[in-house]
N, C-alpha and C positions, 0 to 999 in steps of 0.2 A: 229489675235491681239497674239501675242507671250505672255508667261508666263512670261515675264519680264516686259514686258509693261502692263500687265492686272493687275499685283500688285503694278505697281507704279500710277496705276490709281484708284485703292481701296485707296490707301494711301494720293492721291492727293485729292479724295473726301471727306474721312476721316476730311483732313487737314480743307477743307470748311465748314465743321460740327463748325469747334471751330474758324474761321475766316473766316467773309463774305467777297467774290474775284468778282473783276470784270472779264470779259473776258480775259483782257490782263494780269491781274495778274496768271490766272489759267493755262496758256502756262508754265509762270517761275515755278509756283508749280510741275507741271508735270514732267517736264525737269528735276527739282531739286529730286521728288522722283525717275525717270530713273534712276539718275546716284547714287541712292545707293539702289540699289534693285538687287541682283544677278539674274543669270539667271534661276535659278530655284525658284527665288520669293521670296527669302529669305531679309531679310535685312542685308546690308554690306557697310560699310564705303568706299570709293573709297581707301583709302588706304590698305586696306583688300582685296579687288579683285584684284587690283594691285598684291599684295603680291601673292595671288593665281592663278594669271596668268590670270583670268576670263576676266582682262580690259587691255587696252595698258597705258601706262606711258603717252601718250597724251590723253587717254580716263579718269586715270583719275584726269590730271591736268586741265580737262573740268570739273570732277566732283566738282572739291574743288573752280574753280570760279562760278562754277553755287550755291554753297553753299555759299558763299561770296554775291553772286548777292540777293541771297534768304534774307539772314539777313540784309542785306544793304534795304530791300523791307521792312519786316516784324519787323527789330528792335530786340531790343534782352529786352527790357523793362518785357516781360511775361516767362523770361525765369525760368527754376528750375536749380540749381545748383549742381551736383551728383560729390561726390569725395570718392575715396577710403580713408583709414584711414592710416595702416600701411604703413610705408614710400613713402607716397603723403603728408595727412594731417600733419601726425608726421614724424621725420627721425631719426630710431635708437632708437624707442620709445619716443622721444622728442618734446615736441609740441614748437615754440619758441615763443617769447615773442611777438613779431611782428604778426602773426596768432592771438593770443588771441586778442590784442589790435584791429585790421582791421575787426575780425569777431565780436566781441562784440560791434563794433561802428558803423558797416556797415546799413545801411537802407533797404537792400534787404538779412539780413541775414535768416528771415523767410522763407526764398525759397531754402535754404541749405540743402541737405539731405546726409547723411553719408553712405556710401555701404561700408560694412565690411565682410568679410568671418567669424568672429568672431561671439561671442553671445554679447547680447547688454550691459550686465554687464563687459565685458571686454573694453568697448570704453566709456562704459557711464562717465567717469570724463573727456576724452577729449572734449566729448557733452559738458560736463556743463563747462568746461574752454571755449570753444569757443563759450558758449551762446547759442548753439544749441538744447541742451537735451529737449527743448519740439516739435522739428521738427519732424517728419516722420525720418526712418529710415529703411537702407536694410542689415538684418543681414544673417549669416552664407551663403554667395554668395547667397543670394536671396531665400533660403527655408523657412525663416521666415521676413515679412516683419512687417512694423512699427506696424500695429496692433498687434501683438502675433502671428498671425496664422501660423501654420508649417505645413508640409507634415508629410504621414504616414512612418516610419523607417523600415516596414517588410525587406524589400530588404535589409537591410543592414546585417542581420543575416548571410545568406552566405558568404558575404564578410569577416567580421569578423571572423567566423570559418577558412577560406582559408587562412588569415592573421595569425591565429595564430597557426595555425598548421605546418606555414611555419617558424614561428620563428621572424615575423617582429610585433615590438611595434605600437599600435595604441593607439588613445584615441575616443570615441565614444562622439557626442555634441547631447547632449537635445536641446529646443530653449532657456533653461535658466542657465545651467548646463552641465559640462563634466562627464563621465564616464571614469575612466582609467580599462582597465581587463586587462593589459600585465604590466608585467616589464618595466620600462623606464630606461634608461640610464641617467647618469647625465647631459649628453649635450640634450637629449631630454626635461629634468625636465628643465632646465635653460631658455631651449628655449620659453617653456610655460610661465616661470616666466616673461623673458623679456617680452614678450607679453601679458601678465596680464592676462594670461588664466588659473589661479589658481584656480575657481569655481565648485570646484567637489562635486557629487554629488555621496555617498558612500552608499545609503542607499538599502537595499536588493539587488535582481537579476535587470539584466538591463530590462527595459523596451523598446524594440525592435520598439513600435508603436511611443515610442516618440522620436526616435532614427533618426535626420534631415541630419546627415555629420559623417564622418566616416576619421577622420586624421592620416596617417600612417605617421611615420619616418623613409625616404629614402631619403641617400644623393645623390646628382645629381651624375651623372656619374658612381653610380650602378647600371649597366643596368640588373642584374640579378634580382634584388629585385625588381624595377622598371617595369620587365615584370612581376613579381607576383601579384603586384598591380594591373596593366592592366587587368591581368587574374579574378583577384578578382571581380573586376568591373562588375558582371554581372547582367545586367536590369540597371546598375547606371553610372553614368559618373564619368573617375578617370584626375583629373588635378593635375598638380604641380603649387603651389602655393608659394613655397619656395624653397631656395636651399637644406633644410633640411625634407623636407615634400612635400608632394600629401595629396589629399584631394578626396575623394570618396563621388559624390551627387546625388540625383535623377536627371535624366536626363533632368528634364524641370528647374532645379533651377541653374539658372546664375544670374550674375546682369544686364544682358539686359533685360530679360523678368523683373525682380523686377523693372527694369527702368519705365519701361512700365507700371507694375500695377500700382506704386506710380502716375506715373505723372496724367494716368487715373482717379483716384480715386483724385486727386487732382483739377481735371478739366482742365487740360493740355496738349496739345499733345505731343508726347512722342519726337517728330523734336523738340519742341521748348525746348530742355535743353543743357546745357553745363555740361561736364564730364572730368577728369581727371585722371588717375590711373597712375599703376608702373608695372605690372607685368601680365603674360596671363589671370589670373582669372577677369582681367578687360576688357579683349578685347570683350567680349558680350555687355558691357555698351558703348564703345567707338564706337561699330558697328552701334548701334541702336541711340545713340542721334544724336543732331543736330551739335554739335560743339564739337570735340574730341580733348581731349590733354595727353600729355605723361607728366611725369617730368623728369628733367635733367639726372637723374641716373636712368631712367626707365630698367628695366631686357634687357639683350641683345636679346631675344627673341619680344619683344616689341619692343624696339627698332627700330629692323629691316623694320617695317611696315610705319615708315616715319612719324606717326602724329607730328603735332605742338609741339613744345617745351614749357611748361608752364611759365617759366623761368629759369637763371641760378644762381641765390641765393637761396637757398632751406629753407633759413628763411622767404623769402617774394613772392616767386615764387607765391603761391595762391592768398593770397590780390592783387599782382598785376596782374593779369590774369583774376580774379572775376571783377576786377576795370574796367579792359578796356574792358571785353565781355558787360558788363552791359552798358557802354555809346558809345558801339556800334562799338569800336578800334578792329578789325578783323584781 
């Protein structure tokens, strides 16, 4: 048995603990999980494996067909709904009235989990306006989950030192506040303000044990500065999450791992989830969820994977998508 087949079998057996299956169902479950596991045994949606060249177009289409058959059999009533916030739930920082009305009146709104790269304070107003402020939430790209637990940040110290020495502006994130250690340009401050991230901690020296993310302001296309960020992320992970910034986070912190942990704590198998995002930091979440979607104006990098599109009207796309999925219209 190959590594990939063994990983798929483990996933299928885990699923059976959540949903009692007959022998005939078991074959479909195994095939479905096999279609979502890379040759190294890692989770990967067919769209991601096609883009990576590990499966053919034909194999990708078969994987997506198995996905439809799987959810046609097991329905979608038990799903959790994960959604990125900036430029997915909101657009240019604005939350549409249509989304407010839908989520406040939707019978399944208690199953919605917001997933963001920001601290909770920065999205609390959006969560409250959607009526999901009592729900779990994944923050700082999975470094802090809904119960407020964060990781240690000692590894951020050398990364911060390198960026400071090279003259790159950055901010540090605690689980509940930001630390500004370098002079920021007007554009950088405007971006923080636009995304409602002005919850600053200005007391004493930086406590690196509390740092869970570092945000470096580097414009897209500035290859020299991008190389500095990559070099600074020693033992960490650097990823671009906006045209104006890079994030440096713990290597195991991503939205996919956060989805798995949150689903497990809520008693739901991680495949019984739908997720929607707009940029590359959402890719780990889209890789492991059961039903991945991208917004119509997703970043070029994410759009290349060919995920199903949530909808063309950005004011109503999530309400229409979640309503259809909840009714089994895939």
